[in-house]
C-alpha positions as CSV (number, residue, x, y, z in Angstrom):
1,M,99.5,21.2,80.0
2,N,102.2,20.1,77.6
3,K,105.7,19.4,78.7
4,Y,107.0,22.7,77.2
5,L,104.7,24.9,79.2
6,R,105.2,22.9,82.4
7,G,108.9,23.4,82.1
8,L,108.7,27.1,81.4
9,L,106.4,27.6,84.5
10,I,108.8,25.7,86.7
11,F,111.8,27.8,85.5
12,V,110.0,31.1,86.2
13,L,109.0,30.0,89.7
14,V,112.5,28.8,90.6
15,S,114.0,32.1,89.3
16,V,111.6,34.2,91.4
17,I,112.4,32.2,94.5
18,A,116.1,32.5,93.9
19,L,116.0,36.2,93.4
20,G,114.0,36.7,96.5
21,A,116.5,34.7,98.6
22,A,119.4,36.6,97.1
23,A,117.9,39.9,98.0
24,R,117.2,38.8,101.6
25,N,120.9,37.7,101.9
26,G,122.2,41.0,100.6
27,E,123.6,39.5,97.4
28,I,121.7,42.0,95.2
29,E,120.1,45.4,95.9
30,P,116.4,45.8,95.9
31,M,115.2,47.1,92.6
32,L,113.9,50.4,94.1
33,S,117.5,51.4,95.0
34,A,118.1,51.9,91.2
35,S,115.9,55.0,91.5
36,P,117.9,58.2,92.3
37,T,115.0,59.5,94.5
38,V,115.0,56.5,96.9
39,G,117.6,55.1,99.2
40,T,119.6,56.7,102.0
41,S,119.5,60.2,100.6
42,A,115.8,59.8,99.6
43,T,115.0,58.6,103.1
44,A,116.6,61.7,104.6
45,Q,114.7,63.8,102.1
46,L,111.4,62.2,103.0
47,Q,112.1,62.7,106.7
48,A,112.9,66.4,106.0
49,D,109.7,66.7,104.1
50,A,107.8,65.2,107.0
51,T,109.1,67.9,109.3
52,P,106.1,69.9,110.6
53,V,105.7,73.2,108.6
54,K,104.3,76.4,109.9
55,T,101.7,78.9,108.7
56,A,100.7,82.2,110.2
57,R,97.5,82.1,112.3
58,V,94.7,84.1,110.7
59,Q,92.2,86.0,112.8
60,T,89.3,88.1,111.6
61,I,88.2,91.3,113.4
62,Q,84.7,92.7,112.8
63,F,85.5,96.4,113.2
64,E,82.7,98.9,113.5
65,S,83.9,102.1,111.9
66,K,82.4,105.3,113.2
67,L,84.0,107.4,110.5
68,V,82.6,105.3,107.6
69,G,79.5,104.1,109.4
70,K,80.0,100.5,108.4
71,T,81.5,97.2,109.6
72,L,84.9,97.1,108.0
73,P,86.4,93.7,108.9
74,Y,90.1,93.0,108.7
75,N,92.3,89.9,108.8
76,V,95.3,89.7,111.0
77,L,98.1,87.2,110.4
78,L,100.0,86.6,113.6
79,P,103.6,85.5,113.9
80,I,104.0,81.8,114.7
81,D,105.5,82.5,118.1
82,Y,102.9,85.1,119.1
83,Q,101.1,82.9,121.6
84,Q,104.3,81.4,123.1
85,P,105.0,82.2,126.7
86,A,108.5,83.5,125.9
87,A,106.9,86.2,123.6
88,K,104.3,87.5,126.1
89,T,106.0,90.9,126.3
90,K,107.2,91.1,122.7
91,R,105.9,93.8,120.4
92,Y,105.9,93.2,116.6
93,P,106.2,95.4,113.6
94,V,103.1,95.5,111.3
95,V,102.7,95.3,107.6
96,Y,99.3,96.7,106.4
97,L,98.5,95.0,103.1
98,L,95.8,96.7,101.0
99,H,93.5,95.0,98.4
100,G,92.6,96.3,94.9
101,L,89.5,97.7,93.2
102,T,86.4,95.4,93.5
103,G,88.4,93.3,96.0
104,H,88.0,92.8,99.7
105,Y,90.0,92.2,102.9
106,T,90.0,88.5,102.4
107,N,91.7,88.6,99.0
108,W,95.3,88.3,100.1
109,V,94.6,85.3,102.2
110,E,92.3,83.5,99.8
111,K,94.1,84.3,96.5
112,T,97.8,84.0,97.5
113,Q,99.9,81.8,99.8
114,L,100.3,84.8,102.2
115,A,99.8,82.7,105.4
116,N,102.6,80.4,104.3
117,Y,105.0,83.2,103.2
118,S,104.4,85.3,106.3
119,A,105.4,82.4,108.6
120,A,109.0,83.2,107.8
121,Y,108.9,86.7,109.3
122,D,108.5,88.1,112.8
123,V,105.8,90.6,111.8
124,I,102.0,91.0,112.1
125,I,100.2,91.4,108.8
126,V,96.9,93.2,108.6
127,T,94.7,93.1,105.5
128,P,91.9,95.8,105.9
129,E,88.7,96.3,104.1
130,G,88.8,99.3,101.8
131,N,85.8,98.6,99.5
132,D,86.2,100.6,96.3
133,G,87.1,103.8,98.1
134,W,90.7,104.2,96.8
135,Y,91.9,104.7,100.5
136,T,90.8,108.3,100.1
137,D,88.3,110.5,101.8
138,S,85.6,110.9,99.1
139,A,84.9,114.2,97.4
140,T,81.2,113.3,97.0
141,V,80.2,110.9,99.8
142,A,80.8,112.4,103.2
143,S,80.9,109.1,105.0
144,D,83.4,107.4,102.7
145,K,86.5,108.4,104.7
146,Y,88.8,105.5,103.8
147,E,92.0,107.5,104.3
148,S,90.9,108.7,107.8
149,Y,89.7,105.3,108.7
150,I,93.1,103.7,108.1
151,L,95.0,106.4,110.1
152,Q,92.5,107.2,112.8
153,E,90.7,104.0,113.5
154,L,92.4,100.9,112.0
155,I,96.0,101.5,113.1
156,P,95.0,102.5,116.7
157,D,92.7,99.5,117.0
158,V,95.5,97.1,115.8
159,E,98.0,98.6,118.2
160,K,95.5,98.4,121.1
161,R,94.2,94.9,120.3
162,F,97.5,93.2,119.5
163,R,101.1,93.5,120.6
164,A,102.0,95.8,117.7
165,G,104.7,98.3,117.7
166,S,103.5,101.9,117.7
167,K,106.5,103.7,116.3
168,R,107.1,104.8,112.7
169,E,109.9,102.2,112.4
170,D,107.3,99.5,113.3
171,R,105.0,100.2,110.4
172,A,105.0,99.3,106.7
173,I,102.2,99.6,104.2
174,A,101.8,97.9,100.8
175,G,99.1,96.9,98.3
176,L,98.2,96.0,94.8
177,S,96.7,98.1,92.1
178,M,94.2,100.4,93.9
179,G,96.0,99.3,97.1
180,G,99.4,100.0,95.6
181,Y,98.2,103.6,94.9
182,G,96.9,103.8,98.4
183,A,100.1,102.5,100.0
184,I,102.4,104.9,98.2
185,K,100.0,107.8,98.8
186,F,100.1,107.1,102.6
187,G,103.9,107.1,102.4
188,L,103.9,110.4,100.7
189,K,101.2,112.2,102.6
190,H,102.0,110.7,106.1
191,P,105.7,109.9,106.1
192,E,105.8,110.2,109.9
193,K,103.6,107.1,110.1
194,F,105.5,104.5,107.9
195,A,109.1,103.4,107.4
196,F,108.3,101.5,104.3
197,A,105.7,101.7,101.5
198,A,105.3,99.3,98.6
199,A,103.1,98.9,95.5
200,L,102.5,96.0,93.1
201,S,101.0,97.2,89.8
202,G,100.1,100.6,91.4
203,A,97.4,102.7,89.8
204,F,99.5,105.9,90.2
205,G,97.6,108.0,87.7
206,V,94.1,107.6,89.1
207,A,93.8,111.1,90.5
208,S,94.2,112.5,87.0
209,W,91.8,110.2,85.3
210,T,88.7,112.3,84.5
211,E,85.2,111.5,83.3
212,Q,86.4,112.1,79.7
213,D,89.2,109.6,80.1
214,L,86.9,107.0,81.5
215,K,84.4,106.4,78.7
216,D,83.2,102.9,79.8
217,P,80.7,102.7,82.7
218,G,81.6,100.3,85.4
219,A,83.4,99.9,88.7
220,I,86.5,101.8,87.6
221,R,84.7,104.9,86.3
222,D,82.1,104.9,89.1
223,S,84.5,104.5,91.9
224,I,86.9,107.2,90.6
225,M,84.3,109.8,90.0
226,Q,82.6,109.1,93.4
227,T,86.0,109.3,95.2
228,F,87.8,112.1,93.4
229,G,85.0,114.1,92.1
230,P,85.1,116.3,89.0
231,A,88.3,117.4,87.2
232,N,90.4,119.9,89.1
233,S,88.7,119.1,92.4
234,E,90.6,119.7,95.6
235,T,90.4,116.0,96.4
236,R,92.2,115.1,93.2
237,A,95.0,117.6,93.9
238,A,95.4,116.5,97.5
239,N,95.7,112.8,96.5
240,D,97.7,112.9,93.3
241,V,100.8,110.8,94.0
242,L,102.8,112.5,91.2
243,K,102.0,115.9,92.6
244,L,102.8,114.7,96.2
245,A,106.1,113.2,95.0
246,R,107.1,116.5,93.3
247,E,106.4,118.5,96.4
248,A,107.7,116.1,99.1
249,K,111.0,116.4,101.0
250,P,112.9,113.2,100.0
251,E,114.8,113.0,103.3
252,L,111.5,112.6,105.3
253,L,110.0,109.9,103.1
254,P,109.8,106.2,103.8
255,F,111.6,103.7,101.6
256,F,109.5,102.9,98.5
257,F,109.3,99.5,96.8
258,I,107.7,99.5,93.3
259,D,107.0,96.4,91.3
260,C,105.1,96.0,88.1
261,G,104.9,93.4,85.3
262,S,105.9,94.5,81.8
263,E,102.6,93.3,80.4
264,D,100.5,95.1,83.0
265,F,98.2,97.8,81.5
266,L,99.5,100.1,84.3
267,F,103.1,99.6,83.3
268,S,103.6,103.0,81.7
269,D,102.1,104.7,84.8
270,N,104.6,102.9,86.9
271,R,107.5,103.9,84.7
272,Q,106.4,107.5,84.8
273,F,106.3,107.4,88.6
274,I,109.8,105.8,88.8
275,D,111.2,108.5,86.5
276,L,109.9,111.1,88.9
277,L,111.4,109.3,91.9
278,L,114.7,109.2,90.1
279,E,114.4,112.9,89.2
280,R,113.7,113.8,92.8
281,K,116.3,111.4,94.2
282,I,113.7,109.7,96.4
283,Q,115.0,106.5,97.8
284,H,113.3,103.4,96.3
285,E,113.7,100.0,94.8
286,Y,112.1,99.2,91.4
287,R,111.4,95.7,90.0
288,Q,110.3,95.2,86.4
289,L,109.5,91.6,85.5
290,P,107.5,89.8,82.9
291,G,103.9,89.6,84.2
292,S,100.4,91.0,83.9
293,H,97.8,92.5,86.2
294,S,97.1,89.1,87.8
295,W,97.1,87.2,91.0
296,Q,99.8,84.9,89.7
297,F,102.1,87.9,89.5
298,W,101.0,89.3,92.9
299,D,101.3,86.0,94.6
300,S,104.9,85.7,93.4
301,Q,105.9,89.3,94.2
302,V,104.3,89.7,97.6
303,Q,107.1,87.4,98.8
304,E,109.6,90.1,97.7
305,V,107.5,92.8,99.4
306,L,107.7,90.9,102.7
307,R,111.4,90.2,102.4
308,V,112.3,93.9,101.8
309,A,109.8,95.1,104.3
310,A,111.2,92.9,107.0
311,K,114.7,94.1,106.2
312,K,113.6,97.8,106.4
313,L,111.8,97.2,109.6
314,G,114.9,95.6,111.1
315,Q,113.4,92.1,111.3
316,P,115.6,89.3,109.9
317,A,113.8,86.3,108.4
318,A,113.0,83.7,111.0
319,T,114.5,80.2,110.5
320,I,111.1,78.7,109.9
321,K,110.2,76.4,107.0
322,P,107.0,77.8,105.4
323,A,104.3,75.4,104.3
324,A,104.4,74.3,100.6
325,P,101.8,76.0,98.4
């Protein structure tokens, strides 16, 4: 090694040793402190992030429906304090959350952060199985009694099996697309059962969609014709939410929450329904945001459904930090 390289190496080693000694003596700050995310405030933030987070406990019930003649499972998301000794006699309000067409009872838990979001509220959430039955008693299949199932079997089972409130002010119902239609229909047809009803991307025109409107074969056409029957059927008239809203007594209805993305193919149906609510002076809240008929939109907006539902059910948000998505 020539003298130049030997001298350079000695200089570097001496400099490193000197810097290390100075740092140990407090003469210079460690290099990491130059970062705005590290240091005293960063340490506090890291400690805060390390605080245990809560998610709702999910339980699946395999319910045997006598009305439908099938096993119709449902998921239950229990409040985080449900099993605590101090809550042994406590009864909770319930939000029934309905899935969409071609979906199932598992969708809300699997495709959104519902278990995290619900941890912030003192409510029980139930996600029932509705298959493709439009939450309606079918005009063509005698055993497809998906409206009667919800009212006569599901709700009584939940209120018997869990510490769920059994008064009108203890119940809310909400859903997306087919489930949004179903939730609003339940609120209109059975206002004595629910204090709050909400729809995300609700399919409000479905009872008027006839075979001539539905040219393409598939789940939408097949399920609608099987559920509602031919044009002008009694089932269509009895389950048309526009007709129900026109004939309802506004003072008896639950509070309605309607939310639809401006790029959703059901957007015009939602606007038509809102115009009718305004005309009839039916109490409601309407949200119109950029978004499509997608789980990204529903995952975002179900948080608003829970927030407004909890408020209408008289349940303030708990001081619980939900888990990060």
